[in-house]
Structure formats: structure tokens, C-alpha cells
C-alpha positions as CSV (number, residue, x, y, z in Angstrom):
1,M,61.2,91.7,60.7
2,S,62.1,94.9,62.6
3,L,60.6,93.4,65.7
4,D,63.0,90.4,65.5
5,A,65.9,92.7,65.1
6,D,64.9,94.8,68.1
7,Q,64.6,91.6,70.2
8,I,68.1,90.5,69.1
9,V,69.6,93.8,70.1
10,E,67.7,93.8,73.4
11,R,68.9,90.2,74.2
12,R,72.5,91.2,73.5
13,R,72.2,94.2,75.8
14,L,70.8,91.9,78.5
15,R,73.6,89.4,78.0
16,R,76.2,92.2,78.4
17,K,74.5,93.4,81.6
18,V,74.4,89.8,83.0
19,T,78.0,89.3,82.2
20,F,79.0,92.5,83.8
21,W,77.2,91.7,87.1
22,R,78.6,88.2,87.1
23,V,82.2,89.5,86.8
24,L,81.4,92.1,89.5
25,G,79.9,89.5,91.8
26,V,83.0,87.2,91.4
27,L,85.4,90.0,92.2
28,G,83.3,90.9,95.2
29,V,83.4,87.3,96.5
30,I,87.2,87.2,96.0
31,A,87.6,90.5,97.8
32,A,85.4,89.2,100.7
33,V,87.3,86.0,100.9
34,A,90.7,87.8,100.9
35,V,89.5,90.1,103.7
36,G,88.0,87.3,105.7
37,V,91.1,85.0,105.4
38,S,93.5,87.7,106.2
39,A,91.5,88.6,109.3
40,L,90.9,85.0,110.5
41,V,93.8,82.8,109.5
42,G,96.0,82.3,112.5
43,R,94.2,84.9,114.5
44,D,91.5,82.8,116.2
45,I,93.7,82.7,119.3
46,P,93.3,85.8,121.5
47,T,96.4,87.7,122.5
48,S,95.4,87.3,126.1
49,S,95.8,83.5,125.9
50,P,99.2,81.7,126.1
51,H,100.4,80.9,122.6
52,V,103.4,80.8,120.3
53,A,103.6,83.9,118.1
54,R,104.5,83.5,114.4
55,I,105.9,86.4,112.4
56,M,106.4,86.0,108.7
57,I,109.2,87.9,106.9
58,G,108.8,87.8,103.2
59,G,109.6,89.9,100.1
60,I,111.8,92.9,100.2
61,I,112.7,94.2,103.7
62,R,112.3,98.0,104.1
63,N,111.9,100.4,107.0
64,D,108.5,99.3,108.4
65,R,107.2,101.1,111.5
66,E,104.1,99.0,111.6
67,R,106.1,95.8,111.9
68,V,108.2,97.3,114.7
69,E,105.0,98.2,116.5
70,L,103.7,94.7,115.9
71,L,106.8,93.2,117.5
72,E,106.4,95.6,120.5
73,E,102.8,94.4,120.8
74,I,103.9,90.8,120.8
75,G,106.3,91.7,123.6
76,R,103.4,92.9,125.7
77,S,101.1,89.9,124.8
78,R,100.9,86.5,126.5
79,A,102.9,84.9,123.8
80,S,105.3,82.4,125.4
81,A,107.7,82.4,122.4
82,V,108.2,83.8,118.9
83,I,108.8,81.9,115.7
84,L,110.3,84.0,112.9
85,S,109.4,82.4,109.5
86,I,111.7,83.8,106.9
87,D,111.6,83.6,103.1
88,S,113.3,86.8,101.8
89,P,116.3,87.9,99.6
90,G,116.9,90.9,101.9
91,G,116.4,94.6,101.3
92,T,117.8,97.9,102.5
93,V,120.5,98.0,105.1
94,T,118.6,100.4,107.3
95,G,115.4,98.4,107.1
96,S,117.2,95.2,108.0
97,E,119.0,97.0,110.9
98,Q,115.6,98.3,112.1
99,L,114.1,94.8,112.1
100,F,117.2,93.3,113.8
101,D,117.1,95.9,116.6
102,A,113.3,95.3,117.1
103,L,113.8,91.5,117.3
104,R,116.6,91.8,119.8
105,R,114.4,94.0,122.0
106,L,111.7,91.4,121.7
107,A,114.2,88.6,122.5
108,E,114.8,90.3,125.9
109,K,111.2,89.4,126.8
110,K,110.5,86.2,125.0
111,P,112.6,83.4,123.3
112,V,112.8,84.0,119.5
113,V,113.7,81.3,117.0
114,A,114.1,81.8,113.3
115,V,113.0,79.3,110.7
116,V,114.4,79.7,107.2
117,E,111.7,78.3,104.9
118,G,113.3,79.3,101.6
119,V,115.8,82.1,101.6
120,A,117.4,84.2,104.4
121,A,120.0,86.1,102.4
122,S,121.7,89.5,103.1
123,G,119.2,91.7,105.0
124,A,117.0,88.7,105.7
125,Y,120.0,86.9,107.3
126,I,120.5,90.1,109.4
127,A,116.9,89.5,110.6
128,A,117.6,85.9,111.4
129,L,120.6,87.0,113.5
130,G,118.0,88.8,115.7
131,A,116.8,85.4,116.9
132,D,118.2,83.3,119.7
133,H,118.3,80.2,117.5
134,I,118.3,79.6,113.7
135,V,116.7,76.6,112.0
136,A,116.9,76.2,108.3
137,R,115.6,73.6,105.8
138,R,118.4,71.5,104.4
139,N,118.2,73.2,100.9
140,A,117.3,76.7,102.0
141,L,119.7,79.5,101.1
142,V,121.4,81.5,103.8
143,G,124.2,84.0,104.0
144,S,125.1,86.5,101.3
145,V,127.0,88.6,103.8
146,G,127.6,91.8,101.9
147,V,126.4,95.3,100.9
148,L,125.5,96.6,97.5
149,Y,125.2,100.0,95.9
150,Q,123.9,100.1,92.3
151,F,123.1,103.0,90.0
152,P,122.6,103.2,86.2
153,N,124.8,105.3,83.9
154,F,123.3,106.6,80.7
155,T,126.4,108.6,79.6
156,E,127.0,106.7,76.4
157,L,123.3,106.6,75.5
158,L,123.0,110.3,75.9
159,K,126.0,110.8,73.6
160,T,124.2,108.7,71.0
161,V,121.0,110.8,71.1
162,G,123.0,114.1,71.4
163,V,121.8,115.1,74.9
164,T,124.0,116.5,77.7
165,M,123.1,117.2,81.3
166,E,124.6,120.3,82.9
167,D,125.2,120.6,86.7
168,I,125.8,123.6,88.9
169,K,126.9,122.2,92.2
170,S,128.1,123.6,95.5
171,S,130.9,121.0,95.7
172,P,132.3,118.3,93.4
173,L,130.8,115.4,95.3
174,K,127.3,116.8,95.6
175,A,124.7,114.4,94.1
176,S,127.5,112.1,92.9
177,P,127.5,109.7,91.3
178,N,124.7,110.4,89.0
179,P,123.5,108.5,85.9
180,Y,124.2,111.4,83.4
181,T,127.9,111.9,83.8
182,P,130.9,109.6,84.0
183,V,131.8,108.5,87.5
184,T,134.8,110.4,88.8
185,P,137.4,108.5,90.9
186,E,136.5,110.8,93.8
187,A,132.8,109.9,93.6
188,R,133.6,106.2,93.3
189,A,135.8,106.4,96.4
190,A,133.1,108.2,98.4
191,V,130.6,105.5,97.6
192,D,133.1,102.7,98.2
193,S,133.7,104.1,101.7
194,L,129.9,103.9,102.4
195,V,129.8,100.3,101.2
196,K,132.8,99.3,103.2
197,D,131.5,100.9,106.4
198,S,128.2,99.1,106.2
199,Y,129.9,95.9,105.2
200,A,132.1,96.1,108.3
201,W,129.1,96.5,110.5
202,F,127.4,93.5,108.8
203,K,130.5,91.3,109.2
204,D,130.9,92.3,112.9
205,L,127.3,91.5,113.5
206,V,127.7,88.0,112.0
207,G,130.9,87.4,113.9
208,D,129.4,88.5,117.2
209,R,126.0,86.8,116.9
210,R,127.4,83.5,115.5
211,K,130.6,83.5,117.7
212,L,132.9,83.0,114.7
213,S,136.6,83.3,114.6
214,D,138.2,85.7,112.2
215,A,139.1,82.8,109.9
216,K,135.6,81.3,109.9
217,L,134.1,84.8,109.4
218,A,136.3,85.4,106.3
219,N,135.0,82.1,104.9
220,V,131.3,83.2,105.0
221,S,131.5,86.9,104.3
222,D,132.5,87.0,100.6
223,G,128.9,87.6,99.5
224,R,128.1,84.0,98.6
225,V,124.9,82.2,99.6
226,F,125.0,78.7,101.2
227,T,122.5,75.9,101.5
228,G,121.2,75.2,105.0
229,H,123.4,72.1,105.1
230,Q,126.5,74.1,104.3
231,G,125.4,76.8,106.7
232,L,125.2,74.3,109.5
233,E,128.8,73.3,109.0
234,L,129.9,77.0,108.7
235,Q,128.0,77.9,111.9
236,L,125.6,80.2,110.1
237,V,122.6,78.1,111.4
238,D,122.1,76.0,114.4
239,E,119.9,73.2,113.2
240,L,118.4,71.7,110.0
241,G,114.6,71.3,110.0
242,D,111.4,73.2,110.0
243,E,108.9,74.8,112.4
244,R,108.5,71.5,114.2
245,T,112.2,71.5,114.9
246,A,111.9,75.1,116.2
247,R,109.0,74.0,118.5
248,A,111.1,71.1,119.8
249,W,114.0,73.5,120.6
250,L,111.7,75.9,122.4
251,A,110.4,73.0,124.5
252,R,113.8,71.5,125.2
253,E,115.7,74.7,125.9
254,K,113.1,77.2,127.0
255,G,110.4,75.1,128.5
256,V,107.7,76.3,126.0
257,S,105.1,73.5,125.7
258,E,104.7,72.0,122.2
259,A,101.0,71.8,123.0
260,L,100.6,75.6,122.8
261,K,98.8,76.7,119.7
262,V,100.5,79.0,117.2
263,R,99.0,82.4,116.4
264,T,100.2,84.2,113.2
265,W,100.6,88.0,113.8
266,R,100.4,90.3,110.9
267,T,100.5,94.1,110.3
268,K,97.3,95.8,109.2
269,E,98.6,96.3,105.7
270,V,98.8,93.3,103.3
271,G,102.5,93.0,102.5
272,D,104.8,90.6,100.6
273,E,104.1,87.8,103.0
274,F,100.6,87.6,101.5
275,G,101.9,86.4,98.2
276,W,100.1,83.1,98.7
277,L,96.8,85.1,98.8
278,L,97.5,86.7,95.5
279,G,98.2,83.3,94.0
280,A,95.0,81.9,95.4
281,A,92.9,84.8,94.1
282,R,94.6,84.4,90.7
283,G,93.8,80.7,90.6
284,V,90.2,81.3,91.6
285,V,89.8,84.0,88.8
286,S,91.3,81.6,86.2
287,A,89.2,78.6,87.4
288,L,86.0,80.7,87.0
289,G,86.8,81.2,83.3
290,F,88.5,84.6,83.3
291,P,92.1,83.8,82.3
292,Q,92.7,87.3,81.0
293,A,91.6,88.8,84.4
294,A,94.0,86.4,86.1
295,A,96.8,87.5,83.8
296,L,96.0,91.2,84.6
297,L,96.1,90.4,88.3
298,T,99.6,88.9,88.0
299,D,100.9,91.8,85.9
300,A,99.5,94.3,88.3
301,A,101.3,92.6,91.2
302,K,104.6,92.4,89.3
303,G,104.3,96.0,88.2
304,A,103.8,97.2,91.7
305,L,107.0,95.4,92.8
306,E,109.0,96.8,89.9
307,R,107.8,100.3,90.6
308,S,108.8,100.1,94.3
309,Q,112.0,102.1,95.0
310,L,114.8,100.9,97.2
311,D,116.9,103.9,98.1
312,G,120.3,103.8,99.7
313,L,122.6,100.9,100.5
314,L,121.2,97.4,99.9
315,A,121.7,94.1,101.7
316,L,120.0,92.2,99.0
317,W,120.7,88.9,97.2
318,H,119.6,88.4,93.7
319,P,121.2,85.9,91.3
320,R,122.7,87.6,88.2
321,T,121.1,86.5,85.0
322,E,123.2,86.4,81.8
323,G,121.4,87.7,78.7
């Protein structure tokens, strides 16, 4: 009888070991596929061959030195033109300015056309302005010309729990506003001047790049987003369509053959533009019978995004949700 019990225990141990190695093997395969796909997709065309370069702008735009260096590398390559594929709500003002400047330097060497696949709002629209020509899908979202500065204020909460924060400052506006004390009129005015200054720069950029009159600029610079169709009428975009439309424009206006293959250029780090890869990995894990692992993968990605900090002024569009 004891022998049967020992055999049962041993079989359970064996099953646990087999399950462990199966899970480990599946994760290894997914990791290998992710690395292989990121290395090979769109990169089978050597930089020394004529091609059309594709850059993908997705997620939150921040200062990104690697992306700037990538754009400089494209400028030195044999790419005949550049397609900027955009699906982003924007990001920091400085990050968007950095990207715009890098794109304008690139446009001095090669024609650049932006294709708005989903959203090009706020800072992402600043990036689109760096292109020579803007194409948007009919129902894509563009615009949101404006600047935002947000900060929490816990003053009433601290009063409820009986906590106060004491400051010893060199001057009244040092580290103001802060979340622990009521906002003074002086602090609010100081931040307001920052927002207005960056907003004026953004508006002037739109007016200059899109050749808008003062009246037309006023119509598109109140912070709203517009569909691609509305944006065409408002001169925020040049054409409605997709990447094929962009290729046709490059052929028609810049003499770039539509027969040239497209090479997707990426930075070394896996960024927000690889969201599709996360989705594919999640689907594979779930299909293999590990729904809990798939859920953990999703939660980890969301948590990483929520923990990311966006310091400074924002050129970011996000629809307000009413709770």
C-alpha cells in the first residue's frame, strides 16, 4: 500500500516538472519569435539598396535620442524617400519639438510624407508637421493644437487625515505649484505664462507649416481634434488615404518609383510602436492554454505605461472620461 502511495507522489512530482518545463519552453519560443520578428520584419532590404524608409510613431512621444540618431542614419542611407506612419496621442512638448526638428533636417535630404493611420493629435501632429505632405485616413483624428500642464492637489485630503506639509523656500514661487498646498494666484499665473508661451509656439508652427491665415488658424487651434475629412477642409492635412496614397504622391511629385520596396526602420529598443507584438504574444500564450499568463502579460504592459512619468508641459490629447 505504501508503495502505491510513493508512486502517486512521484508521479505528481513528475507532472509538476513536466508542466514547468513546458511553460518554460513556450515562453522561450515566444521570446525567440519576438526577437526574430523584430529583427527581420521590414529589415530584409539592406540600407545600401534604394528603398523607401518607413518610420513608425506610436504611443507617447518623449525625448528620444535613439530615434533622432535613427533619422540621421536614414538621411545617410540610400533611402529615396521617407514615410512617417503615425498613430499617437502626442506627448511632451520638448519631445515633440525634438522629433519635429529631426524630421525637418531629414526632409532637407529626402522627401518625407506623413500618413496618419489612427491619431496624430497634439505632439503627434507636431511630428506630422515635420513632413512635406500629410495624408490621413478619412476617419483618423488630427489636430488638438494646444498645451497642457496638469498636477494633482491633495490639500483637502491632507486636511481630512490631519497632515500638513511645511516648506522652507528661497522664494515664494520655488517649487510652485505643489500638490500639498493651495495654489496661489502668483503660482497659477507663472504656470499660465509657460503654457501660453508654448501654445504660441505651437500655433505659429501650425500657421507657418500649413500656410493658414489668422482666421483659419483660430478655427483649428482651440484644442479640438478633427477627423481626417474635417482636417482636409481646414487645411490640416493635404490628402485623404493611406500609404498607397503617400506612395502615389511621392511618385507624382518627387519622382520616387512606386516599384521601390519599403523598409521599416526601428530603434534598437522595443517601444510603443511594437504594441502589435505584445498583442500577438498575448494571443499565442492564451491559445496555448495559459489565459492567466496572458492576463499577467497585459497587466504588466499596462502597469509599465502607467508608471512612466511625463514631466513638464504636455502636447497630449486624451478624451476626458466622466465617472
